[in-house]
N, CA, C and O of each residue as an XYZ file, in Angstrom:
300
protein
N     142.842    155.291     48.605
C     142.175    155.062     47.335
C     142.360    153.599     46.924
O     143.208    152.888     47.465
N     141.563    153.175     45.973
C     141.715    151.814     45.459
C     143.122    151.623     44.889
O     143.756    150.594     45.121
N     143.595    152.600     44.156
C     144.943    152.521     43.583
C     145.999    152.315     44.664
O     146.898    151.491     44.496
N     145.904    153.045     45.761
C     146.868    152.909     46.862
C     146.778    151.532     47.518
O     147.800    150.932     47.853
N     145.556    151.034     47.699
C     145.384    149.709     48.311
C     145.955    148.617     47.409
O     146.593    147.681     47.890
N     145.727    148.737     46.111
C     146.264    147.760     45.165
C     147.788    147.799     45.178
O     148.440    146.755     45.200
N     148.348    148.989     45.164
C     149.802    149.147     45.198
C     150.383    148.492     46.452
O     151.424    147.838     46.381
N     149.719    148.662     47.602
C     150.187    148.072     48.860
C     150.148    146.545     48.790
O     151.096    145.885     49.215
N     149.073    145.982     48.262
C     148.959    144.528     48.138
C     150.058    143.994     47.226
O     150.697    142.993     47.551
N     150.282    144.643     46.100
C     151.330    144.196     45.171
C     152.703    144.272     45.822
O     153.533    143.384     45.629
N     152.945    145.319     46.584
C     154.232    145.471     47.276
C     154.394    144.375     48.329
O     155.502    143.888     48.551
N     153.300    143.986     48.974
C     153.356    142.967     50.016
C     153.595    141.567     49.430
O     153.979    140.655     50.162
N     153.378    141.391     48.153
C     153.590    140.096     47.486
C     155.006    140.016     46.958
O     155.255    140.159     45.761
N     155.931    139.784     47.879
C     157.339    139.673     47.544
C     157.842    140.907     46.814
O     158.575    140.815     45.830
N     157.428    142.074     47.325
C     157.867    143.362     46.797
C     157.593    143.505     45.294
O     158.419    144.006     44.531
N     156.398    143.045     44.903
C     155.989    143.190     43.509
C     156.544    142.145     42.567
O     156.421    142.284     41.350
N     157.157    141.097     43.107
C     157.765    140.076     42.256
C     156.817    138.922     41.949
O     157.236    137.901     41.404
N     155.556    139.078     42.293
C     154.543    138.074     42.002
C     153.387    138.720     41.251
O     153.057    139.883     41.484
N     152.786    137.975     40.368
C     151.600    138.448     39.660
C     150.426    138.403     40.632
O     150.212    137.401     41.315
N     149.677    139.485     40.687
C     148.525    139.552     41.581
C     147.274    139.791     40.739
O     147.183    140.771     40.000
N     146.301    138.864     40.868
C     145.011    138.967     40.203
C     143.973    139.189     41.300
O     143.980    138.486     42.311
N     143.095    140.146     41.110
C     142.128    140.522     42.139
C     140.760    139.945     41.859
O     140.361    139.779     40.706
N     140.047    139.644     42.926
C     138.688    139.135     42.830
C     137.766    140.231     42.330
O     137.922    141.395     42.700
N     136.811    139.867     41.495
C     135.918    140.852     40.895
C     134.827    141.361     41.824
O     134.396    142.506     41.686
N     134.371    140.548     42.760
C     133.346    140.992     43.692
C     131.940    140.938     43.139
O     131.651    140.173     42.219
N     131.071    141.752     43.703
C     129.643    141.738     43.380
C     129.374    142.312     41.994
O     130.219    142.984     41.403
N     128.164    142.025     41.488
C     127.735    142.618     40.218
C     127.683    144.126     40.348
O     127.236    144.658     41.364
N     128.140    144.808     39.315
C     128.197    146.272     39.321
C     127.760    146.805     37.974
O     127.610    146.061     37.006
N     127.563    148.098     37.937
C     127.295    148.761     36.663
C     128.554    148.684     35.810
O     129.645    148.424     36.317
N     128.394    148.908     34.525
C     129.549    148.897     33.621
C     130.595    149.903     34.076
O     131.783    149.585     34.116
N     130.167    151.114     34.419
C     131.127    152.126     34.857
C     131.787    151.726     36.176
O     132.964    152.019     36.391
N     131.043    151.063     37.057
C     131.625    150.585     38.314
C     132.718    149.558     38.075
O     133.765    149.595     38.721
N     132.474    148.639     37.143
C     133.486    147.629     36.799
C     134.719    148.318     36.212
O     135.846    148.017     36.605
N     134.505    149.234     35.282
C     135.631    149.906     34.631
C     136.415    150.776     35.618
O     137.634    150.898     35.504
N     135.723    151.375     36.576
C     136.405    152.168     37.606
C     137.318    151.272     38.441
O     138.452    151.645     38.742
N     136.822    150.089     38.815
C     137.659    149.141     39.564
C     138.863    148.711     38.737
O     139.979    148.646     39.251
N     138.643    148.418     37.464
C     139.734    147.975     36.591
C     140.793    149.081     36.458
O     141.993    148.807     36.483
N     140.340    150.311     36.318
C     141.305    151.433     36.229
C     142.150    151.521     37.503
O     143.360    151.731     37.431
N     141.518    151.362     38.663
C     142.239    151.418     39.937
C     143.226    150.271     40.078
O     144.349    150.465     40.544
N     142.810    149.078     39.676
C     143.702    147.915     39.742
C     144.896    148.124     38.818
O     146.037    147.884     39.213
N     144.643    148.563     37.612
C     145.734    148.808     36.655
C     146.672    149.906     37.161
O     147.892    149.751     37.115
N     146.109    151.002     37.637
C     146.937    152.126     38.117
C     147.770    151.726     39.327
O     148.868    152.246     39.526
N     147.248    150.799     40.140
C     147.977    150.365     41.329
C     149.002    149.277     41.058
O     149.733    148.879     41.964
N     149.065    148.793     39.831
C     150.062    147.779     39.486
C     149.538    146.364     39.456
O     150.319    145.427     39.288
N     148.229    146.175     39.614
C     147.651    144.837     39.536
C     147.702    144.305     38.116
O     147.775    145.075     37.159
N     147.663    142.997     37.982
C     147.786    142.364     36.668
C     146.449    141.973     36.060
O     146.390    141.602     34.887
N     145.377    142.050     36.836
C     144.081    141.673     36.296
C     143.045    141.527     37.381
O     143.330    141.692     38.567
N     141.837    141.215     36.953
C     140.714    141.054     37.857
C     139.818    139.944     37.340
O     139.604    139.822     36.133
N     139.297    139.141     38.244
C     138.343    138.111     37.881
C     137.001    138.813     37.689
O     136.487    139.426     38.625
N     136.439    138.731     36.511
C     135.245    139.523     36.217
C     134.028    138.675     35.884
O     133.033    139.200     35.385
N     134.085    137.379     36.149
C     133.038    136.426     35.793
C     131.639    136.985     35.667
O     131.180    137.268     34.560
N     130.945    137.152     36.805
C     129.531    137.547     36.735
C     129.345    138.925     36.136
O     128.308    139.197     35.531
N     130.321    139.796     36.290
C     130.187    141.136     35.729
C     130.271    141.136     34.211
O     129.953    142.135     33.567
N     130.692    140.038     33.652
C     130.722    139.924     32.195
C     129.631    138.972     31.708
O     128.857    139.317     30.816
N     129.570    137.792     32.283
C     128.724    136.740     31.743
C     127.241    136.896     32.077
O     126.409    136.201     31.493
N     126.897    137.779     32.990
C     125.485    138.007     33.285
C     124.916    139.195     32.514
O     123.833    139.683     32.837
N     125.622    139.651     31.522
C     125.164    140.741     30.660
C     124.792    140.163     29.300
O     125.220    139.061     28.954
N     124.001    140.897     28.532
C     123.751    140.456     27.158
C     125.072    140.362     26.385
O     126.018    141.099     26.664
N     125.121    139.465     25.430
C     126.365    139.174     24.700
C     127.051    140.425     24.149
O     128.250    140.603     24.363
N     126.333    141.282     23.457
C     126.948    142.474     22.849
C     127.526    143.393     23.920
O     128.619    143.935     23.757
N     126.798    143.564     25.001
C     127.279    144.416     26.103
C     128.516    143.802     26.747
O     129.457    144.509     27.105
N     128.505    142.482     26.889
C     129.634    141.770     27.484
C     130.894    141.914     26.638
O     131.983    142.134     27.169
N     130.746    141.790     25.336
C     131.895    141.908     24.437
C     132.452    143.329     24.473
O     133.668    143.521     24.476
N     131.576    144.314     24.500
C     132.028    145.705     24.611
C     132.789    145.923     25.912
O     133.834    146.574     25.924
N     132.262    145.379     27.008
C     132.929    145.509     28.310
C     134.313    144.870     28.264
O     135.278    145.455     28.756
N     134.421    143.687     27.686
C     135.721    143.016     27.591
C     136.718    143.836     26.776
O     137.888    143.940     27.145
N     136.264    144.410     25.680
C     137.152    145.261     24.877
C     137.600    146.488     25.674
O     138.764    146.883     25.610
N     136.668    147.088     26.425
C     137.030    148.247     27.252
C     138.056    147.871     28.321
O     138.977    148.638     28.603
N     137.892    146.697     28.908
C     138.847    146.228     29.925
C     140.215    145.986     29.295
O     141.237    146.376     29.860
N     140.238    145.350     28.138
C     141.516    145.108     27.450
C     142.202    146.420     27.096
O     143.424    146.532     27.198
N     141.429    147.401     26.684
C     142.012    148.712     26.362
C     142.662    149.353     27.587
O     143.713    149.982     27.475
N     142.043    149.194     28.751
C     142.620    149.757     29.977
C     143.956    149.082     30.279
O     144.948    149.763     30.539
N     143.990    147.760     30.246
C     145.239    147.056     30.562
C     146.302    147.241     29.490
O     147.493    147.130     29.782
N     145.899    147.519     28.257
C     146.868    147.731     27.175
C     147.494    149.116     27.217
O     148.518    149.354     26.576
N     146.885    150.038     27.971
C     147.415    151.414     28.010
C     148.630    151.545     28.896
O     149.183    152.637     29.028
């Protein structure tokens, strides 16, 4: 699973003693982005680069997406 792969990468980075930020990848649906973020968070990742997945959306949609992402990492 994505969660397992993220956990393995974090463990490989000095046994979790380094902050790991993941590349965001291709443009996706809002739910696709949030699914990736949930997997990264559950696996112990510290964040994801979300550039195009945020900035290529209308402003209101982008702000909602950012709030949803912050809520996931804050949980």
